[in-house]
C-alpha positions, 0 to 999 in steps of 0.5 A: 558358354561365355567367358565370366570375368571377375568384377573389379574389386572382388577376388574369387580366390578363397584361402581357408586356414590350414587344418589342425592335426585333429581335424586332419585325423578326423577327416581321414578316419571319415574317408576311411569309414565311407571307403569301407562302407562303400566296399561292403555295399558293393560286395553285397550288390555283386553277391545278390546279382550273382545269386539272383542269376544262378538261382533257379526256381524248382517246377511245381509238380 
């Protein structure tokens, strides 16, 4: 892979404006919700795998 140079007169540095308090709270709430959703999905997956390994079928008489 070669070295990528900035063309003259072009600046690749991006500076976004600072977040407001409401934007910061919204982002924090979103992240918290996503973490909780992922945590519950992980628990469901683990419990399904455990149940699948421990469940045995009854033989037909």
